[in-house]
Structures are given as structure tokens and as C-alpha cells.
DOGU-776092 format. One record per residue (C-alpha): residue number from 1; residue in three letters; x, y, z. Coordinates in Angstrom, 3 decimals. Example, Ala and Ser with C-alpha at 12.3 -4.5 7.8 and 13.67 -1.06 7.14 Angstrom:
site k:1 r:ALA c1:12.300 c2:-4.500 c3:7.800
site k:2 r:SER c1:13.670 c2:-1.060 c3:7.140
This chain:
site k:1 r:MET c1:108.000 c2:88.387 c3:99.651
site k:2 r:THR c1:109.145 c2:88.757 c3:96.120
site k:3 r:ARG c1:111.994 c2:90.890 c3:94.759
site k:4 r:MET c1:111.507 c2:92.176 c3:91.228
site k:5 r:THR c1:112.015 c2:95.100 c3:88.925
site k:6 r:THR c1:108.699 c2:95.845 c3:87.271
site k:7 r:PRO c1:108.043 c2:99.312 c3:85.806
site k:8 r:ILE c1:104.820 c2:100.991 c3:86.823
site k:9 r:PRO c1:102.742 c2:101.626 c3:83.669
site k:10 r:ALA c1:103.142 c2:105.228 c3:82.479
site k:11 r:GLU c1:99.372 c2:105.738 c3:82.251
site k:12 r:LEU c1:99.079 c2:104.780 c3:85.945
site k:13 r:LEU c1:101.810 c2:107.253 c3:86.937
site k:14 r:THR c1:99.925 c2:110.129 c3:85.301
site k:15 r:THR c1:96.536 c2:109.132 c3:86.696
site k:16 r:PRO c1:94.845 c2:111.946 c3:88.653
site k:17 r:VAL c1:94.449 c2:111.085 c3:92.351
site k:18 r:PHE c1:92.358 c2:112.357 c3:95.249
site k:19 r:GLY c1:92.816 c2:111.672 c3:98.918
site k:20 r:ILE c1:94.320 c2:113.102 c3:102.070
site k:21 r:ASN c1:97.643 c2:114.840 c3:102.722
site k:22 r:LEU c1:98.703 c2:114.351 c3:99.097
site k:23 r:LYS c1:101.647 c2:116.258 c3:97.612
site k:24 r:SER c1:100.360 c2:116.250 c3:94.060
site k:25 r:ASP c1:97.278 c2:115.545 c3:91.930
site k:26 r:THR c1:98.951 c2:112.598 c3:90.121
site k:27 r:PHE c1:100.164 c2:109.244 c3:91.361
site k:28 r:ARG c1:103.739 c2:109.997 c3:90.199
site k:29 r:GLY c1:103.762 c2:113.250 c3:92.172
site k:30 r:ASN c1:103.023 c2:111.373 c3:95.397
site k:31 r:LEU c1:105.901 c2:108.917 c3:95.120
site k:32 r:GLY c1:108.807 c2:109.702 c3:97.417
site k:33 r:SER c1:112.190 c2:110.769 c3:96.086
site k:34 r:HIS c1:113.791 c2:107.566 c3:97.419
site k:35 r:GLN c1:111.571 c2:104.612 c3:98.183
site k:36 r:THR c1:107.808 c2:104.546 c3:98.721
site k:37 r:LEU c1:105.935 c2:101.710 c3:100.382
site k:38 r:LEU c1:102.494 c2:101.371 c3:98.815
site k:39 r:VAL c1:100.055 c2:99.940 c3:101.321
site k:40 r:MET c1:96.847 c2:98.709 c3:99.689
site k:41 r:LEU c1:94.258 c2:98.386 c3:102.466
site k:42 r:ARG c1:91.332 c2:95.965 c3:102.245
site k:43 r:HIS c1:88.687 c2:98.234 c3:103.765
site k:44 r:PHE c1:88.449 c2:100.511 c3:106.788
site k:45 r:GLY c1:86.449 c2:97.978 c3:108.803
site k:46 r:CYS c1:89.178 c2:95.336 c3:108.480
site k:47 r:LEU c1:90.839 c2:94.815 c3:111.857
site k:48 r:PHE c1:94.004 c2:93.522 c3:110.129
site k:49 r:CYS c1:94.234 c2:96.747 c3:108.120
site k:50 r:ARG c1:93.801 c2:98.779 c3:111.325
site k:51 r:GLU c1:96.640 c2:96.766 c3:112.873
site k:52 r:MET c1:98.834 c2:97.331 c3:109.796
site k:53 r:VAL c1:98.243 c2:101.098 c3:109.900
site k:54 r:ALA c1:99.066 c2:101.198 c3:113.626
site k:55 r:ASP c1:102.234 c2:99.141 c3:113.185
site k:56 r:LEU c1:103.456 c2:101.256 c3:110.260
site k:57 r:LYS c1:102.711 c2:104.454 c3:112.168
site k:58 r:GLU c1:104.772 c2:103.216 c3:115.115
site k:59 r:ILE c1:107.663 c2:102.092 c3:112.928
site k:60 r:SER c1:107.545 c2:105.358 c3:110.949
site k:61 r:SER c1:107.817 c2:107.418 c3:114.132
site k:62 r:LYS c1:111.076 c2:105.629 c3:115.036
site k:63 r:GLN c1:112.517 c2:105.489 c3:111.517
site k:64 r:THR c1:115.101 c2:107.925 c3:110.218
site k:65 r:SER c1:115.324 c2:106.637 c3:106.638
site k:66 r:GLN c1:114.311 c2:108.572 c3:103.549
site k:67 r:GLY c1:111.397 c2:106.271 c3:102.577
site k:68 r:SER c1:107.763 c2:107.247 c3:102.595
site k:69 r:ILE c1:104.465 c2:105.393 c3:102.978
site k:70 r:LEU c1:101.465 c2:105.908 c3:100.679
site k:71 r:PHE c1:98.185 c2:104.209 c3:101.519
site k:72 r:PHE c1:95.428 c2:103.262 c3:99.070
site k:73 r:TYR c1:91.896 c2:102.623 c3:100.198
site k:74 r:GLN c1:88.597 c2:101.809 c3:98.547
site k:75 r:GLY c1:86.454 c2:104.628 c3:99.913
site k:76 r:THR c1:85.707 c2:108.289 c3:99.382
site k:77 r:VAL c1:87.993 c2:111.159 c3:100.360
site k:78 r:ALA c1:85.608 c2:111.965 c3:103.247
site k:79 r:GLU c1:85.764 c2:108.357 c3:104.493
site k:80 r:GLY c1:89.560 c2:108.487 c3:104.291
site k:81 r:ARG c1:89.662 c2:111.727 c3:106.270
site k:82 r:GLU c1:87.488 c2:110.211 c3:108.976
site k:83 r:PHE c1:89.484 c2:106.980 c3:109.214
site k:84 r:PHE c1:92.946 c2:108.511 c3:109.150
site k:85 r:ALA c1:91.973 c2:111.365 c3:111.505
site k:86 r:GLU c1:91.519 c2:108.640 c3:114.125
site k:87 r:HIS c1:94.348 c2:106.287 c3:113.122
site k:88 r:TRP c1:97.129 c2:108.452 c3:111.571
site k:89 r:PRO c1:96.220 c2:112.074 c3:110.830
site k:90 r:SER c1:99.402 c2:112.868 c3:108.899
site k:91 r:ALA c1:99.274 c2:109.792 c3:106.655
site k:92 r:GLN c1:99.162 c2:110.203 c3:102.895
site k:93 r:ALA c1:96.365 c2:108.200 c3:101.310
site k:94 r:ILE c1:94.758 c2:107.883 c3:97.894
site k:95 r:ALA c1:91.070 c2:107.115 c3:97.510
site k:96 r:ASP c1:90.563 c2:104.317 c3:94.966
site k:97 r:GLY c1:86.859 c2:103.509 c3:95.036
site k:98 r:THR c1:86.989 c2:102.009 c3:91.517
site k:99 r:LEU c1:89.964 c2:99.812 c3:92.497
site k:100 r:LYS c1:91.885 c2:101.018 c3:89.436
site k:101 r:PHE c1:95.217 c2:100.971 c3:91.258
site k:102 r:TYR c1:94.501 c2:97.654 c3:93.003
site k:103 r:LYS c1:93.747 c2:96.022 c3:89.656
site k:104 r:SER c1:96.604 c2:97.691 c3:87.737
site k:105 r:LEU c1:99.126 c2:96.740 c3:90.427
site k:106 r:GLY c1:97.910 c2:93.119 c3:90.540
site k:107 r:ILE c1:96.314 c2:93.079 c3:94.008
site k:108 r:PRO c1:93.911 c2:90.113 c3:93.828
site k:109 r:LYS c1:90.490 c2:89.371 c3:95.247
site k:110 r:ALA c1:90.372 c2:86.767 c3:97.998
site k:111 r:SER c1:89.742 c2:83.135 c3:97.262
site k:112 r:LEU c1:87.590 c2:80.995 c3:99.537
site k:113 r:GLY c1:90.779 c2:79.536 c3:101.036
site k:114 r:GLN c1:92.082 c2:83.021 c3:101.885
site k:115 r:LEU c1:88.784 c2:83.908 c3:103.574
site k:116 r:ALA c1:88.227 c2:80.697 c3:105.533
site k:117 r:ASN c1:91.829 c2:79.831 c3:106.354
site k:118 r:PRO c1:92.224 c2:78.813 c3:110.016
site k:119 r:ALA c1:95.275 c2:81.106 c3:110.157
site k:120 r:VAL c1:92.889 c2:84.070 c3:109.673
site k:121 r:TRP c1:91.095 c2:83.159 c3:112.902
site k:122 r:ARG c1:94.365 c2:82.672 c3:114.814
site k:123 r:GLN c1:95.718 c2:86.020 c3:113.620
site k:124 r:GLY c1:92.347 c2:87.606 c3:114.356
site k:125 r:MET c1:92.616 c2:86.560 c3:117.995
site k:126 r:LYS c1:96.140 c2:88.004 c3:118.206
site k:127 r:THR c1:95.012 c2:91.250 c3:116.593
site k:128 r:LEU c1:92.044 c2:91.560 c3:118.954
site k:129 r:ALA c1:94.369 c2:90.919 c3:121.932
site k:130 r:LYS c1:96.516 c2:93.862 c3:120.751
site k:131 r:GLY c1:93.419 c2:96.046 c3:121.108
site k:132 r:HIS c1:92.386 c2:96.409 c3:117.465
site k:133 r:ARG c1:88.675 c2:96.180 c3:116.722
site k:134 r:PRO c1:86.815 c2:95.790 c3:113.448
site k:135 r:GLY c1:84.866 c2:98.698 c3:112.056
site k:136 r:ILE c1:82.043 c2:99.019 c3:109.584
site k:137 r:PRO c1:83.016 c2:97.350 c3:106.286
site k:138 r:GLN c1:82.716 c2:99.293 c3:103.046
site k:139 r:GLY c1:83.812 c2:98.516 c3:99.548
site k:140 r:SER c1:84.671 c2:95.024 c3:98.358
site k:141 r:LEU c1:85.052 c2:92.655 c3:101.289
site k:142 r:LEU c1:86.867 c2:90.236 c3:98.981
site k:143 r:GLN c1:89.666 c2:92.682 c3:98.189
site k:144 r:MET c1:93.018 c2:91.445 c3:99.463
site k:145 r:PRO c1:95.606 c2:93.853 c3:100.864
site k:146 r:GLY c1:98.919 c2:94.508 c3:99.196
site k:147 r:LEU c1:102.389 c2:95.863 c3:99.958
site k:148 r:LEU c1:104.678 c2:97.088 c3:97.200
site k:149 r:LEU c1:107.984 c2:98.900 c3:97.489
site k:150 r:ILE c1:108.528 c2:101.465 c3:94.735
site k:151 r:GLU c1:111.900 c2:102.855 c3:93.734
site k:152 r:ASP c1:112.536 c2:104.928 c3:90.590
site k:153 r:GLU c1:108.953 c2:104.276 c3:89.395
site k:154 r:LYS c1:109.523 c2:100.522 c3:89.520
site k:155 r:ILE c1:108.130 c2:97.860 c3:91.820
site k:156 r:VAL c1:111.239 c2:96.391 c3:93.414
site k:157 r:TRP c1:109.569 c2:94.238 c3:96.096
site k:158 r:ARG c1:106.096 c2:93.009 c3:96.906
site k:159 r:HIS c1:104.420 c2:90.981 c3:99.608
site k:160 r:ASP c1:101.598 c2:88.808 c3:98.329
site k:161 r:PHE c1:99.338 c2:88.043 c3:101.276
site k:162 r:GLU c1:98.608 c2:84.366 c3:101.888
site k:163 r:HIS c1:95.293 c2:85.247 c3:103.542
site k:164 r:MET c1:93.497 c2:88.280 c3:104.974
site k:165 r:GLY c1:95.202 c2:87.964 c3:108.371
site k:166 r:ASP c1:98.724 c2:87.488 c3:106.971
site k:167 r:HIS c1:100.770 c2:89.988 c3:108.927
site k:168 r:PRO c1:104.245 c2:90.689 c3:107.559
site k:169 r:ASP c1:107.125 c2:91.533 c3:109.852
site k:170 r:PHE c1:107.775 c2:95.178 c3:108.977
site k:171 r:ARG c1:111.197 c2:95.207 c3:110.624
């Protein structure tokens, strides 16, 4: 986890967005008035991403703070509707099939070490034991996930994943 104060590029804030349950047609218009947690998913078939969505949904249902969660995914609006209808129907999510936001926000592609790390297999077993199952992959399978906390149009915190199965403690 890294604390920082990095402004989001103005051209990214005014970028038109499409997705599900969005409040506005620009990225800026979908940022919360307080803090927004940006959750950059790998792909909808990723069991770790399914676990992350489930965990955030559970935490969000118990949370009384003013923050919001905004997901990004590398699929179409229709694919997003289908996925989130099953996993979190009220979630806000932006379709980013071109990975423009992933690239602009510095979310890397996986290295061989991040793909083949033994910790991925250990976490995979834990995730399967929690009842999460993989789905059909789509998009770039090498795309890493990302978590960024936004406040006043600045990145104030980020979690850089050590590997695909890296599962942060959201508490």
C-alpha cells in the first residue's frame, strides 16, 4: 500500500464513460463527493476478482461512511450488466475495453513471476474454499488488478498487487 497525492490527468477526468449504474457520462461525474475507491478488475472470469467484488459488497453493506466504490472492467457494457447482475446489481462500473483507464492510472500487465507465483496457487485454494469459482476469461489475461483511493480528484492511496491472487485486507 502506498500513500501519495497524485492528481488525475484532466483529460482522463473529462473522458466519456459507458457502463452500468453510472451517475454521469464522464469519469469526473462518477467520482463520489468524498472518497471513491477505484477497483480495476482483471477480467470477469478471474476468481480473485469475483472474491474481491463479493468482499467489497459485504463490507459496503455494513459501512456507514460517505465513500463510494467504482469498478472498471475490460469488457462491453452488456458483459458488465451480465456479470454485475449476478454479483452486485447496484454496483457502479465503467467498461474499459481499450484499457485506457488501466494504462493512464498505471495498472500494469502481469510479469511471469506474478502469474506463476506459488502464492497465487495458495490464495486460489483459499478462494475456491470460500465458494468462488472461475468464469470464462475475456480481455487481457495478463492485466493485473488495481485499487486506488481518490479524493478531490487526486490519487491519495494505491495498492499495487504483488501477484494475481494478492488479496488486500479491506478492513
